[in-house]
C-alpha positions in Angstrom: 0.0 0.0 0.0 1.8 3.1 -1.3 1.8 6.6 0.2 -0.4 7.5 3.2 -3.2 5.2 2.3 -3.7 2.6 5.1 -5.5 -0.8 5.2 -5.7 -2.9 8.3 -6.8 -6.6 8.5 -7.4 -8.4 11.8 -6.0 -11.9 11.4 -7.1 -13.0 14.9 -6.0 -12.5 18.5 -3.2 -9.9 18.5 -2.2 -10.6 14.9 -2.9 -7.6 12.6 -1.8 -6.8 9.1 -1.2 -3.1 8.6 -0.4 -2.0 5.0 0.8 1.6 4.5 3.8 3.5 3.1 4.7 0.5 0.8 5.1 -1.6 3.9 3.3 -4.8 5.1 3.5 -4.8 9.0 2.5 -7.8 11.2 1.9 -7.7 14.9 2.4 -10.7 17.2 1.9 -13.2 14.4 0.5 -16.6 15.3 -0.9 -19.1 12.7 -0.4 -22.2 14.9 -3.5 -24.1 16.0 -2.4 -24.1 19.7 -0.9 -21.3 21.8 1.5 -23.2 24.0 4.6 -25.4 24.0 5.0 -28.8 22.5 1.5 -28.9 20.9 -0.3 -28.1 24.1 -2.1 -25.0 25.2 -5.4 -23.4 24.2 -6.7 -24.3 20.8 -8.1 -21.8 18.3 -11.8 -21.3 18.2 -11.5 -19.2 15.0 -9.2 -19.9 12.0 -6.8 -17.1 10.9 -8.5 -14.4 9.0 -5.9 -14.7 6.2 -4.5 -18.1 5.2 -0.7 -18.1 5.6 -0.1 -18.7 1.9 -2.3 -15.7 1.0 -0.2 -13.3 3.1 1.7 -10.6 1.2 5.4 -10.3 1.6 6.0 -9.1 5.2 8.5 -6.3 5.8 8.2 -5.6 9.5 7.1 -7.8 12.4 6.4 -6.4 16.0 6.6 -9.0 18.8 5.3 -7.6 22.1 6.5 -10.3 24.5 7.3 -13.9 25.0 4.0 -15.5 25.9 3.1 -18.4 23.5 -0.1 -16.7 22.2 2.0 -13.7 21.1 5.4 -15.1 20.3 4.8 -18.2 18.1 8.2 -19.4 17.0 6.8 -21.7 14.3 5.1 -18.8 12.6 8.2 -16.5 13.0 10.4 -19.2 11.4 8.1 -19.6 8.4 7.9 -15.8 7.9 11.6 -15.3 8.3 12.5 -18.1 5.8 9.9 -16.8 3.3 10.3 -13.0 3.5 13.3 -12.1 5.6 11.4 -9.4 7.5 12.8 -7.0 10.1 11.6 -8.4 13.5 11.5 -6.0 16.4 10.9 -6.9 20.0 11.9 -5.7 23.5 15.0 -6.5 25.5 15.7 -10.2 26.3 13.4 -11.6 23.6 16.1 -12.1 21.0 17.4 -15.1 23.0 14.1 -16.9 22.5 13.4 -15.9 19.0 16.9 -16.8 17.8 16.4 -20.3 19.2 14.3 -20.8 16.0 17.1 -19.5 13.9 15.4 -16.2 13.4 17.2 -12.9 13.7 15.6 -10.2 15.7 16.4 -6.6 16.9 15.5 -6.0 20.5 15.3 -2.6 22.2 14.7 -1.2 25.7 11.6 0.9 26.4 12.1 4.2 24.6 14.4 2.6 22.0 14.1 3.7 18.4 14.8 2.0 15.1 14.6 3.6 11.7 12.9 1.2 9.2 13.3 3.6 6.2 13.3 7.4 5.9 10.2 8.7 7.5 9.3 5.4 9.2 10.5 4.6 12.7 9.6 2.0 15.3 9.7 3.0 19.0 9.4 0.4 21.7 7.1 1.7 24.4 6.0 0.7 27.9 2.9 -1.1 28.9 1.7 -3.1 31.9 2.2 -6.8 31.7 4.8 -9.6 32.5 6.7 -12.3 30.7 7.6 -16.0 31.0 8.2 -18.8 28.6 9.1 -21.4 31.1 8.9 -21.7 34.9 12.5 -20.4 35.5 12.5 -17.3 33.3 9.7 -15.1 34.7 10.2 -11.5 33.9 13.7 -12.0 32.5 12.6 -10.4 29.2 10.7 -7.2 28.7 7.1 -6.8 27.5 6.2 -3.8 25.4 3.9 -1.8 23.2 5.0 -0.1 20.0 4.6 3.2 18.2 5.3 3.1 14.4 5.9 6.7 13.4 4.6 7.5 9.9 4.2 10.7 7.9 0.4 10.4 7.9 0.1 9.7 11.6 1.3 7.0 13.9 0.2 3.4 14.5 0.1 2.3 18.1 0.1 -1.4 19.0 -0.6 -1.9 22.7 0.6 -5.5 22.8 -0.8 -7.4 25.8 -1.5 -5.1 28.7 -3.4 -4.4 31.9 -4.2 -0.9 32.9 -1.6 -0.3 35.5 -1.1 3.5 36.0 -2.2 4.2 32.4 0.6 6.6 32.0 2.0 4.3 29.3 -0.8 5.5 27.0 0.2 9.1 27.7 3.8 8.3 26.9 2.8 6.7 23.6 0.7 9.7 22.7 3.7 12.0 23.3 5.3 10.7 20.1 2.8 12.4 17.9 -0.8 12.0 16.6 -2.1 8.4 16.6 -4.0 7.6 13.4 -4.6 4.0 14.3 -4.5 2.3 17.7 -4.7 -1.5 18.1 -6.0 -2.2 21.6 -6.7 -5.5 23.4 -10.2 -5.9 24.8 -10.5 -9.6 25.6 -9.2 -12.3 28.0 -10.1 -10.0 31.0 -12.5 -12.0 33.0 -11.5 -14.8 35.5 -14.4 -14.4 38.0 -18.0 -13.3 37.7 -18.5 -9.6 37.0 -14.8 -8.9 36.5 -14.3 -6.0 34.0 -10.5 -6.0 33.8 -7.7 -8.1 35.1 -4.2 -7.1 36.3 -2.7 -8.3 33.0 -5.5 -7.7 30.5 -7.7 -4.6 30.1 -11.3 -5.1 29.2 -13.4 -2.7 27.1 -14.1 -0.4 30.0 -10.4 0.5 30.6 -9.6 0.3 26.9 -12.0 3.2 26.3 -9.8 5.3 28.6 -6.6 4.2 27.0 -8.0 5.4 23.6 -9.0 8.7 25.1 -5.5 9.3 26.5 -3.9 8.3 23.2 -6.1 10.8 21.3 -6.4 8.1 18.6 -8.3 9.0 15.5 -9.4 5.4 15.0 -9.0 2.4 17.3 -9.7 -1.3 16.7 -10.3 -3.8 19.5 -8.1 -7.0 19.2 -7.1 -9.9 21.5 -10.6 -11.5 21.6 -12.5 -14.4 20.0 -9.5 -16.5 18.9 -8.2 -18.5 21.9 -10.1 -19.4 25.0 -8.0 -17.7 27.7 -10.7 -16.6 30.2 -14.3 -17.0 31.1 -16.1 -14.1 29.3 -18.3 -15.1 26.3 -16.9 -15.1 22.8 -18.7 -12.0 21.8 -18.7 -10.2 25.1 -15.7 -8.0 24.4 -17.1 -6.4 21.2 -20.6 -6.1 22.6 -19.4 -4.5 25.8 -17.1 -2.2 23.8 -20.0 -1.0 21.6 -22.1 -0.3 24.8 -19.2 1.5 26.4 -18.6 3.7 23.4 -22.3 4.5 23.2 -22.1 5.7 26.8 -19.2 8.1 25.9 -21.0 9.4 22.8 -18.0 8.5 20.7 -19.4 5.7 18.5 -17.2 4.9 15.4 -13.8 6.0 16.8 -13.3 2.7 18.6 -14.9 -0.6 17.4 -14.0 -4.1 16.2 -13.7 -5.4 12.6 -14.5 -8.8 11.1 -11.8 -11.5 10.8 -9.9 -11.2 7.5 -11.9 -8.2 6.3 -9.6 -5.4 5.0 -10.6 -2.0 6.6 -9.5 1.3 5.1 -8.3 3.7 7.8 -9.2 7.4 7.2 -6.7 10.2 7.4 -5.9 11.4 10.9 -8.6 13.6 12.4 -8.0 15.0 15.9 -10.5 13.9 18.5 -9.4 16.9 20.7 -11.8 17.8 23.3 -13.1 14.3 24.0 -14.0 14.6 27.7 -12.9 12.0 30.2 -15.6 9.7 31.6 -14.6 8.5 35.0 -14.6 4.7 35.3 -17.3 4.7 37.9 -19.6 6.8 35.7 -19.0 4.4 32.7 -19.8 1.4 34.9 -23.0 3.1 36.0 -23.9 3.8 32.4 -23.4 0.1 31.7 -25.6 -0.9 34.6 -28.6 -1.8 32.3 -30.3 -5.1 31.9 -28.7 -5.6 28.5 -25.2 -4.8 29.7 -25.6 -6.8 32.9 -25.9 -9.9 30.9 -22.5 -9.2 29.4 -21.1 -8.3 32.8 
């Protein structure tokens, strides 16, 4: 996709194809059936939105952290052998990725890498954790990413809880966000839970998007692997209800698996008022929303 035109396709979970500036960018690619070691782990409940052999040549891959549902070595190996893309992750993850014979560039939070003139990747903070095996907990960093582009930035949140939410402010400081890819699923582990320490749900995701000042945001990390107890369609339905409460319909929604979506030019949402979390929860206290809660 040449110039400032941008098309995004949700492949499933946190895997998204972003096409812009003549680049094909993939986030946390996983085409394996199971998200786990040695053929174990949660199985897919939805096939990838793009068959692997239908993927265009990939130029850039962003890997947020080392959990199996985000760092799939089998997929990275196939992509590396086929396309020789630039793979970028955060500190400590090169040791795992290179076990598959795949080269990767790793950077600390705040680290920058120029992809080509006018296109830069910045590794940014979020609120998560890492482990691949029992003995390596938090020995590698987790991250989000800002891809700086002439027509407005792309922000990929990776896998994240809310934490202090200042990480969203930090990402916004790198310039206007044309597109934000924000997780909205795998947040419920007991009845009524609306967010977990490691995974934001739609309620907190709405505040993340407001802080980012994103022109357009798409909810990801739902409906692909069974990782928590909320219903398959709870995340997008709850997101739609939350956005209706804020009066900002259309700025933050979900897209169909495998359906290319054209992203409009950046338009500032300046002046979007904050809605306190408690007020948003009160707005969602309706019979219809209670079913989702």
